[in-house]
N, C-alpha and C positions, 0 to 999 in steps of 0.2 A: 729667955724661954727656950727650952730644949724642944725640938721637934720629935713628935712621936714616930716610931717605926711601926710599920704595918701597912695594910692595904688602905688605900685612899677611898673614900666614899664617893668621889665624883668620877672615878674611873670604873668602867664596867669590868667584871671578872672575866678571866679567860675561860672559854668553854671547857668543861671536864672531858677527859678522855674516858670512854667506856668500852667494855668489851662487846656490848650489844651493837648490832648494825644499825646505822642511822637511816631513817626513811621519812618520807613526807606523808603524814597522816591523811592529807587530803587526797593524794594520789592513790594511796592504799585504799581509801574509802570509795573513791570513784571506781577502782578496779573491782572492789567487792560488790558494788552495786551492779556493775555490768554482769558479773558472774551470777549474782542472785536473780537478776532479771532473766538471764538465760536459763537457769535452773527452774524458773517458774513457767516455762513455755512448753507447748505441745511438741515442739521440735525436739527439745531435750528428752522428753519422755519417749518419743519414737525412736531416737538414736539410742537411748539406754536399752530399750527393749530389743532393738536389733542387735546391739553388742552382746547382750546377755544370751539371746537365742543363738547367735553364731557361736559364742564361747561354748555353751552347753552342747550344741550340735557337734561342733568340732571335737570336743572331748569325749563324746559318746560314739561318733561314727569313725573317726580317724583311726589309722593303725596304731598299735600299742607304742611304737617308737616315736610317733609324732604328737602324742597326747601330752599336754603340759598340766593338766589339772584333772585328776581322776574323779570318779562319780560323786563323792560328797561335795566336790567343788569347793574345797577349802580356800583355794586362792581366790576364787570369784567372791566368796563371802568376805575375805580379807579386803579385796579391792573395793567391794561395795560398802564396807564398814569404814574404810579409809575415806571414800568419797563423802559418805554421810557425816563423818566426823569433821570434815572441812566445810561441808556445805551449811551445816547448822550455824556455826559461828559467823560465816560470811552473811548468811541471811539476817542473823541478829544485828550484825554490824550495819548492814544496809537499812534495817528497820530503825535503828537508833539514829542513823544519819537523817532519815526521812522524818522521824519524830522531832529532831532538832530543827529541820526546815519548817515543819508544820508549826512549831512553837514560834519561831520567828515570824512566819506569816500570820499567825493569830495575833501576836503582839502588835504587828503593823496594822492589821485590820481593826484592832481594838483602839489604837490611837487614831486611826482614820475616822473610825465611828465617833469617838469623843470629839473630834474637830468638827465633824458634821453636825452632831448634837449641839455644840456650842454655836456654830454658825446659824443653825436653825433657830435656836433660842434668841440669838441676837436679832435676826430678821423678824422674828415674831414680835420682839419688844419694839422694833423700829416701826412695824406695820401698825402696832397698837398705838404708838405715839402719833403716827400720821393720822390715824383715825380720830383720835382725840383732838388733834389739831384741826382736822377738817370739820369737826363739830363746832368749832368756834369761828371757822371761816365762812363768810357770806357766800352762799351758793348762788348760782345763776337764777334759780327759781325764786329764792328769797328776795334777790335784788329786783327781779321783775315785778314781783307783788308789791314791794315797797314803792317802786317807781310808778306802778299803775295807781296806787293810793294817792301819791302825790299829784299825779295828773288829774285824778278825779277831784281832789281838793281844789287845784288850780282852776279847773273848769267851773266848779261851783262858785268860786270866788269871782270869776269873770261874768257870769250871768247876772244881769241886773236884778232879776226878781228873786234870786237865791239869796242874795245878801240882805233882803228886807228884814227888819227887825233885829239886825245885828250891828253893833258898833255905831260910830258917828253918821255913816251914810244912811242908815235906816232912821236915825234921829232926824235928820234933815228932811227926809221925805214925809215924816210924820207932822212936821211943823208946817209944811206946805199944805197939807190936808185940812188944817184947822182953819 
């Protein structure tokens, strides 16, 4: 038999080289979540407002040679557009990661609830079986009542007058009376 030439199936392929930079998706995701959390704070809004006010104030009040963005503030508009164009995808990425975590937590909760329901049903069946078994077991009160009846029967048999008219002892007494 001739051996086949070509890649073996039991050996992993060598990683491909790409022109794109390699990155860790989890590290990038955590960084985007930190940025998204910061963008959603009052501190960010205050700092953004202060920067915009200083920017506009400087470009209105400063001498003509020191102004870097004249009145229509085109550079400020560009900077804010750039910030918004990066903020939106970062926020969406953070939301997607949160959705994934919520989905995993929901699945774990669902499995935990199913186990709890199964355990509860098992315990309910066990309690029902115990109740049925207890219905057949002699209880303390039933044993006491049975023993009390037996004691009463024994006391009646021991009394000489109570046994008259029953059995051979009663017949012997009747014979003597004749």
